[in-house]
C-alpha positions in Angstrom: -29.8 16.1 -83.4 -30.0 12.4 -83.8 -33.2 10.4 -83.0 -31.4 8.9 -79.9 -30.4 12.2 -78.5 -33.9 13.6 -79.0 -35.3 10.6 -77.1 -32.9 11.2 -74.1 -33.8 14.9 -74.0 -37.5 14.1 -73.9 -37.0 11.6 -71.1 -35.1 14.2 -69.0 -38.0 16.7 -69.4 -40.4 14.0 -68.2 -38.2 13.0 -65.2 -39.4 14.7 -61.9 -36.9 16.7 -59.9 -36.0 15.3 -56.4 -37.4 17.4 -53.6 -35.1 18.1 -50.6 -35.9 15.7 -47.8 -37.6 13.2 -50.1 -35.9 10.1 -51.8 -35.1 10.3 -55.5 -37.2 7.6 -57.1 -34.4 6.7 -59.5 -31.4 7.0 -57.1 -29.9 3.8 -55.6 -29.1 5.7 -52.3 -31.4 6.7 -49.5 -31.0 8.5 -46.2 -30.2 6.4 -43.3 -31.7 6.7 -39.8 -29.8 5.9 -36.6 -30.8 2.3 -36.6 -30.6 1.7 -40.3 -28.7 -1.2 -41.7 -27.4 -2.3 -45.1 -30.1 -3.7 -47.4 -28.2 -6.5 -49.1 -31.1 -7.8 -51.1 -31.6 -4.5 -53.0 -28.0 -3.4 -53.1 -28.8 -0.1 -51.4 -25.9 1.4 -49.4 -27.0 2.8 -46.1 -25.1 5.1 -43.7 -25.0 3.7 -40.1 -24.5 5.9 -37.0 -22.8 4.4 -33.9 -22.7 5.4 -30.3 -19.3 7.1 -29.6 -16.8 4.7 -28.1 -14.4 6.3 -25.6 -11.8 3.7 -26.4 -12.0 4.2 -30.2 -9.7 7.2 -30.3 -6.1 6.2 -29.3 -5.3 9.8 -28.8 -8.1 10.3 -26.3 -7.3 11.9 -22.9 -6.3 9.0 -20.5 -8.3 10.6 -17.8 -11.4 10.4 -19.9 -10.7 6.7 -20.5 -10.3 6.1 -16.8 -13.6 7.9 -16.0 -15.3 5.9 -18.7 -14.0 2.7 -17.4 -14.9 3.6 -13.8 -18.5 4.3 -14.9 -18.7 0.8 -16.4 -18.1 -0.8 -13.0 -19.6 0.0 -9.6 -17.4 1.6 -6.9 -16.8 -0.4 -3.8 -15.2 1.0 -0.7 -12.0 -0.8 0.2 -12.9 -1.3 3.9 -10.7 -3.6 6.1 -12.0 -7.1 5.9 -13.5 -6.9 2.4 -13.0 -10.0 0.4 -11.9 -9.3 -3.2 -10.2 -10.9 -6.2 -7.5 -9.1 -8.2 -8.6 -9.9 -11.7 -5.3 -9.7 -13.5 -3.4 -12.0 -11.1 -6.2 -14.1 -9.7 -5.0 -13.3 -6.1 -7.8 -13.7 -3.6 -7.7 -12.1 -0.2 -9.1 -9.6 2.3 -8.3 -5.9 2.6 -5.8 -5.4 5.4 -4.5 -2.0 4.5 -4.8 1.0 2.3 -2.2 3.6 1.6 -2.3 6.3 -1.1 -3.6 4.5 -4.2 -2.4 1.0 -3.2 -4.5 -1.6 -1.4 -2.9 -4.5 0.6 -4.6 -7.9 0.5 -3.9 -10.9 2.6 -4.9 -14.4 1.6 -6.1 -17.2 3.8 -2.6 -18.7 3.9 -1.2 -15.4 5.2 0.4 -14.3 2.0 0.3 -10.5 1.6 0.4 -8.6 -1.7 -0.2 -5.0 -2.7 -2.1 -3.8 -5.8 -2.9 -0.4 -7.4 -6.5 0.9 -7.2 -7.2 0.8 -10.9 -10.7 1.0 -12.4 -12.3 -2.4 -12.8 -9.2 -4.2 -11.5 -11.0 -6.2 -8.8 -14.1 -8.4 -8.3 -16.1 -8.1 -5.1 -19.2 -10.2 -4.4 -18.9 -11.9 -7.8 -19.0 -8.6 -9.7 -16.3 -6.6 -11.4 -15.7 -3.5 -9.3 -13.6 -0.4 -8.8 -12.1 -0.2 -5.3 -12.1 3.3 -3.8 -11.0 4.7 -0.4 -13.7 4.5 2.3 -15.8 7.7 2.5 -17.3 7.0 5.9 -15.9 9.2 8.6 -15.4 7.3 11.8 -17.0 8.9 14.9 -14.5 7.1 17.2 -11.1 8.5 18.0 -8.5 7.8 15.3 -5.4 5.7 16.2 -1.8 5.9 15.3 0.0 2.9 13.8 1.1 2.0 17.4 -2.5 1.8 18.6 -2.3 5.1 20.5 -5.1 7.7 20.3 -4.0 10.2 17.6 -3.5 13.8 18.5 -5.0 15.8 15.6 -3.0 18.8 14.2 -0.3 18.3 16.8 3.1 19.9 16.0 6.2 17.9 16.9 7.5 18.7 20.4 11.0 20.1 21.0 13.3 17.2 21.5 13.8 16.0 25.1 17.3 15.4 26.4 16.4 11.8 27.0 17.1 9.4 24.1 16.4 5.9 22.8 19.2 3.9 21.2 18.6 0.9 18.8 21.1 -1.5 17.4 20.8 -0.8 13.7 19.1 0.9 10.8 16.4 -1.8 10.4 15.4 -1.5 14.1 15.3 2.3 13.7 13.1 2.1 10.6 10.6 -0.3 12.3 10.4 2.0 15.4 9.8 5.0 13.2 7.1 3.3 11.1 5.1 2.1 14.0 5.9 4.6 16.8 6.9 7.7 14.8 3.8 9.7 15.6 4.0 8.9 19.3 7.7 9.8 19.4 7.1 13.2 17.7 4.3 14.0 20.2 6.6 13.1 23.1 9.7 14.8 21.7 11.8 11.6 21.8 14.7 11.1 19.4 15.8 7.6 18.3 19.4 7.0 17.4 21.2 3.9 16.1 24.2 2.3 17.6 25.3 0.1 14.6 26.1 -2.7 17.1 26.3 -2.8 20.9 30.0 -3.8 21.4 30.7 -0.3 22.5 27.5 0.2 24.5 29.3 1.2 27.7 31.3 3.9 25.9 28.1 5.3 24.3 26.3 5.5 27.6 29.3 7.2 29.3 29.4 9.7 26.5 25.7 10.4 26.8 25.9 11.1 30.5 22.6 9.8 31.9 21.2 11.8 34.9 17.9 12.8 36.4 15.8 14.2 33.6 18.3 12.8 31.0 17.3 9.2 30.6 18.5 6.6 28.1 16.6 3.6 26.8 18.4 0.9 24.8 16.7 -1.6 22.5 18.8 -4.8 22.0 18.2 -7.9 19.8 18.9 -11.5 21.2 18.6 -10.4 24.8 18.5 -13.8 26.4 20.4 -15.2 29.4 24.0 -16.3 28.7 24.4 -14.3 25.5 26.9 -11.5 24.8 24.0 -9.0 24.7 22.8 -10.1 28.1 26.3 -9.7 29.6 26.8 -6.2 28.1 23.4 -5.1 29.4 24.4 -6.2 32.9 27.7 -4.3 32.7 26.0 -1.0 32.0 23.4 -1.1 34.8 22.5 2.5 35.8 19.5 4.0 37.5 18.8 6.3 34.5 19.4 3.7 31.9 17.0 0.9 30.8 18.2 -1.9 28.5 15.5 -4.1 27.1 14.9 -6.1 24.0 13.7 -9.2 22.3 14.9 -12.8 22.2 15.2 -12.8 18.4 18.5 -13.2 16.6 17.6 -10.3 14.3 14.9 -7.7 14.3 13.6 -9.3 11.1 12.2 -12.0 13.3 10.2 -9.4 15.2 7.9 -9.1 12.2 5.1 -11.6 12.3 5.9 -14.3 9.7 2.3 -14.4 8.4 2.6 -10.9 6.9 5.4 -12.0 4.6 3.7 -15.2 3.6 5.4 -17.6 6.1 3.8 -19.8 8.8 7.0 -19.4 10.8 10.5 -18.1 10.5 12.8 -20.9 9.3 15.6 -22.3 11.4 18.9 -21.4 9.8 21.7 -24.0 10.5 24.7 -22.8 12.6 27.5 -21.6 10.5 25.2 -20.2 7.8 24.5 -16.5 7.6 21.1 -16.0 9.1 19.8 -13.3 6.7 21.1 -15.3 3.7 19.0 -18.3 4.9 15.9 -16.2 5.3 16.3 -14.8 1.8 16.4 -18.3 0.4 13.2 -19.2 2.4 11.4 -16.2 0.9 12.8 -16.7 -2.6 14.5 -13.3 -2.6 17.9 -12.8 -4.3 19.7 -10.7 -1.6 19.2 -9.2 1.9 18.4 -5.7 0.6 15.5 -6.9 -1.6 14.4 -9.2 1.2 14.3 -6.4 3.7 12.3 -4.2 1.4 9.6 -6.9 1.2 9.6 -7.4 5.0 9.5 -3.7 5.8 6.8 -3.1 3.2 4.6 -5.6 4.9 4.6 -3.7 8.3 1.8 -1.2 8.6 1.0 -1.2 12.4 2.0 -2.7 15.7 -0.3 -5.7 14.8 2.3 -6.8 12.2 5.0 -7.1 14.9 5.6 -9.7 17.6 4.4 -8.8 21.1 8.0 -9.0 22.4 9.1 -6.1 20.3 6.0 -4.1 20.9 6.3 -4.5 24.7 10.0 -3.6 24.7 9.5 -0.4 22.7 6.5 0.7 24.8 8.6 0.2 28.0 11.4 2.3 26.6 9.0 5.1 25.6 7.4 5.1 29.1 10.8 5.1 30.7 12.3 8.1 28.8 9.1 10.2 29.1 8.5 9.6 32.8 8.2 12.8 34.8 11.3 14.2 36.5 9.8 13.6 39.9 9.9 9.8 39.3 13.7 9.9 38.8 15.7 8.4 41.6 18.3 10.7 43.1 
């Protein structure tokens, strides 16, 4: 054994053994506590523990992420009239409707937009918030979209023999959206005509009689028009023809709900719906109609002329048999 190796062996016998849980006096590493940091001056390497971040794992369950995000922001009930800001788009407005997981906002200018109820997607009262459906149960009677008192747990009635006829598919869709619940309770079926040029033949085929009434909803029912003349030709004690002064049922939707101050005047000779599409910045009538129809949530979104006409027809075809003239 060389003198150098003997010296190293002697030093190893003199070196104390490290005790578990205590630092080794000649080791350049030490155990790290939860708040420990790297000691740059001594060159010591320290282990640092961090609070788990739910966003750190890209494979984490999306539901866990959503719950974590929701916990970061207070929940605010999306009651009608609440003023909020949609953070992603900057759109500012008040809550005017809520359906499924979509909230409808209306700005001061009347523009209406719909947004998904995502965690932290809105700001309310100057704070980031998660909008949720209202939890307060109203003690007042609930209402249908037509404003009538809702009949809870009511099954649809067997259809009456009386009917309501409307001009086209758009008229039928609006009637169903607003008065659908009322019509099911009353057992009234709505059918479309696809135009009224053959109205007299349709009425004759139906055969109105006591207890078998027919109501007809017509657009552009103003003196001197084709519609007015046809309505006069089919006068019958068990038939009621009523309608609106609008060129098309689109105009029966309040312009404010689609972001307009008024429906534009389309020059004669130009297709009316094409002109409306241009005013709304939509590429075609189908897309334009989806926007208009999607903005209607209750009778309040329709012009009084249409509301009154439909209510008259429902009253007429549901009137008791004793009221029918013989």
